[in-house]
N, C-alpha and C positions, 0 to 999 in steps of 0.2 A: 810744543803744544802749550796752550794757555789753560792753566788749572785754577779754578776758583774754589778754595777750601772753606768749608763751613767750620763753625766754632770747635766742633768735636773732632773733626779730622785733623785741624791745626793742633789742638792741644794733645791728642793722641801721638801725632808725629813728633812733636816737641818732647814729650815724656817718653817716647819709645814704647808706648803701651802696645801689648799684643792684640789689642782690640781693633788695630788698624790692620787691614788685610796686607798681604805682601805685595799684592798688585799695586795698591794704593801707595804703599811705602816705596815701591820701586819708581812709580811714576812721580812722586814728589822729589825723590832723590836723584832724578835723572837731570843732569846739569842743562841739557837742551830744553827742557820745560820750564816755563815761567809760572811760579806759584803766587797767587793773589789771595787775600782774605779781606773781608769786609771790616771797616773800621768799627762797625757796630759789635764785631766779636770782642772788642776790647772793653765794651760798655759793661 
């Protein structure tokens, strides 16, 4: 599955924040899924 992360989801995942749901954390952490985020997130 191809996942496009918004800025908050990406930062919450990197920080390990409890704000990110367990389902989202599981989807992002699944090796078969490809995670992308916009270059605008770095801006």
